[in-house]
NUSETOR-255674 format. One line per 4 residues: number of its first residue (from 1); for each residue y, x, z of N, C-alpha, C. Coordinates in steps of 0.05 Angstrom, whole numbers. Layout:
% NUSETOR-255674
NUM = Y/X/Z/Y/X/Z/Y/X/Z | ...
***
This chain:
% NUSETOR-255674
1 = -89/94/395/-111/95/376/-118/125/371 | -143/130/371/-152/157/365/-159/159/335 | -162/184/326/-169/188/298/-145/191/280 | -150/195/255/-128/199/236/-112/174/232
5 = -86/178/226/-68/156/221/-56/159/193 | -49/137/181/-34/139/155/-7/152/160 | 2/167/141/29/178/142/48/156/134 | 73/158/143/93/138/136/109/148/112
9 = 117/129/95/134/135/73/155/112/72 | 180/120/68/201/100/66/203/89/37 | 216/67/34/220/55/8/234/75/-11 | 256/87/-3/269/106/-21/251/130/-28
13 = 235/140/-9/217/161/-15/196/153/-35 | 185/129/-32/165/118/-51/178/116/-78 | 202/107/-80/216/105/-106/216/132/-120 | 223/153/-104/223/180/-116/195/188/-126
17 = 175/181/-111/147/187/-119/141/173/-145 | 149/148/-148/143/132/-172/158/143/-196 | 181/155/-192/196/166/-214/186/193/-222 | 170/207/-205/159/233/-211/131/230/-223
21 = 128/234/-249/103/230/-262/80/247/-252 | 87/269/-239/67/287/-229/52/276/-204 | 64/257/-190/53/249/-165/32/226/-168 | 37/206/-183/18/185/-190/3/174/-166
25 = 17/162/-146/2/151/-123/-12/125/-132 | -34/119/-118/-47/93/-121/-35/74/-101 | -23/52/-111/-10/32/-93/-31/10/-88 | -35/5/-62/-54/-16/-54/-38/-37/-39
29 = -37/-61/-50/-22/-83/-38/-42/-102/-24 | -40/-105/2/-59/-122/17/-49/-150/23 | -26/-157/10/-15/-184/14/-33/-205/0 | -28/-230/8/-43/-252/-4/-31/-260/-31
33 = -47/-275/-47/-38/-282/-74/-10/-294/-75 | -6/-313/-57/20/-328/-56/43/-308/-51 | 39/-288/-34/60/-269/-29/66/-252/-54 | 46/-245/-69/51/-231/-94/65/-248/-114
37 = 60/-273/-114/74/-291/-133/104/-293/-125 | 110/-293/-100/138/-295/-91/152/-269/-96 | 140/-247/-89/154/-221/-90/134/-199/-100 | 129/-198/-126/111/-177/-135/124/-149/-133
41 = 107/-130/-127/117/-102/-126/122/-94/-155 | 145/-81/-161/152/-74/-189/138/-50/-200 | 113/-47/-194/96/-25/-205/67/-35/-204 | 49/-22/-218/22/-29/-218/9/-25/-190
45 = -4/-45/-180/-17/-43/-154/-47/-51/-156 | -63/-40/-138/-90/-50/-134/-87/-71/-113 | -92/-96/-120/-89/-119/-102/-114/-124/-87 | -113/-119/-60/-136/-123/-43/-128/-142/-20
49 = -126/-168/-25/-118/-186/-4/-138/-185/20 | -127/-181/43/-145/-178/67/-162/-202/72 | -153/-226/66/-169/-250/72/-193/-252/53 | -193/-237/32/-216/-238/13/-231/-212/11
53 = -233/-198/33/-246/-171/33/-275/-173/24 | -288/-195/29/-316/-197/20/-318/-194/-11 | -297/-201/-25/-297/-200/-54/-293/-171/-65 | -280/-154/-50/-274/-127/-61/-286/-104/-44
57 = -296/-110/-21/-305/-89/-3/-327/-71/-15 | -347/-84/-28/-369/-68/-39/-361/-48/-61 | -339/-53/-75/-330/-36/-96/-307/-17/-87 | -299/-19/-63/-276/-4/-53/-279/26/-57
61 = -302/37/-52/-306/66/-54/-300/77/-81 | -307/64/-102/-301/74/-128/-273/69/-137 | -259/50/-125/-232/44/-132/-212/63/-118 | -220/77/-98/-203/96/-84/-213/124/-87
65 = -204/137/-108/-214/164/-113/-202/185/-94 | -219/204/-86/-208/227/-70/-189/243/-87 | -170/256/-74/-151/273/-88/-126/258/-99 | -124/232/-94/-101/217/-103/-89/204/-78
69 = -63/206/-75/-49/194/-52/-51/163/-54 | -58/150/-32/-61/121/-31/-37/111/-14 | -21/94/-25/1/82/-10/-5/53/-7 | -7/44/19/-14/16/24/12/2/32
73 = 13/-24/23/37/-40/29/30/-69/34 | 48/-82/48/45/-110/54/74/-121/56 | 78/-143/70/104/-155/73/122/-137/91 | 113/-130/115/131/-116/133/119/-89/142
77 = 96/-81/133/85/-56/140/64/-56/162 | 58/-79/173/40/-81/196/11/-83/186 | 6/-103/169/-22/-106/158/-30/-81/143 | -12/-69/128/-19/-45/112/-25/-22/131
81 = -11/-20/154/-17/1/173/-45/-2/184 | -52/-27/191/-79/-31/201/-100/-26/180 | -94/-34/155/-113/-28/133/-115/2/129 | -93/16/130/-93/45/127/-110/59/149
85 = -107/49/174/-123/60/196/-153/55/190 | -160/31/181/-187/25/175/-198/43/152 | -181/46/132/-189/63/109/-196/91/119 | -180/102/136/-184/129/146/-208/131/164
89 = -215/109/177/-240/109/193/-264/110/174 | -262/98/151/-284/98/132/-286/124/117 | -263/135/109/-263/160/93/-239/177/101 | -244/196/118/-223/213/128/-212/232/106
93 = -227/234/84/-218/251/62/-195/240/46 | -189/214/50/-167/201/35/-140/210/47 | -121/211/29/-93/216/38/-79/188/36 | -75/177/60/-65/149/62/-37/149/73
97 = -19/134/59/8/131/67/14/101/71 | 31/94/90/39/67/95/68/63/88 | 74/43/72/102/38/65/116/25/89 | 134/40/102/149/30/125/165/6/118
101 = 161/-16/132/176/-40/127/167/-57/104 | 147/-47/89/134/-62/67/153/-70/45 | 146/-92/32/161/-102/9/189/-111/18 | 191/-119/43/217/-126/54/236/-102/53
105 = 227/-79/62/244/-55/61/250/-47/32 | 230/-50/14/234/-44/-14/257/-61/-25 | 257/-86/-19/278/-104/-28/305/-97/-17 | 306/-90/9/332/-84/22/343/-56/15
109 = 325/-37/11/334/-9/8/332/2/-21 | 317/-11/-38/313/0/-65/319/-20/-87 | 307/-43/-86/309/-62/-108/315/-90/-99 | 340/-98/-97/347/-125/-87/338/-147/-105
113 = 328/-141/-129/318/-162/-147/291/-172/-138 | 277/-157/-120/252/-166/-109/259/-187/-87 | 250/-212/-91/256/-232/-71/247/-226/-43 | 263/-234/-24/255/-232/4/243/-258/13
117 = 224/-257/31/212/-282/41/204/-279/70
***
C-alpha cells in the first residue's frame, strides 16, 4: 500500500498515554454495538461502527480535530488498521495510531477485567 500509514501503538504504551493528562488522545472504536456491549474499552471513545458509516460519515470531519492524536481500535487491530489507512487517505494532516492487537491485546496485556471474545 502506498501513502501514509497509521503508526502502531501497543496496549501498554496506550495505557501510559491515557495516564498522562498532557497527551489526551482521541480514541476511535470501530467495533460494532454488540462488541462494545461485550467488552467496552475502559475509557471514553468515539464509537464509529464501520457497518453504519452512512450515519456518521458526513460529520466525521468535525469530530476529528487536527492537532490531536487519533488512536483507532477494534477487536484484533485489523479493522482499525484499515480504517486508519482510509482516514489518512482523506486527511493526511491527522496523526493516526492503530492499537496493535486491539481490545484483545488490551485485555491480555493491560486489563484482564475487560472480557475477551
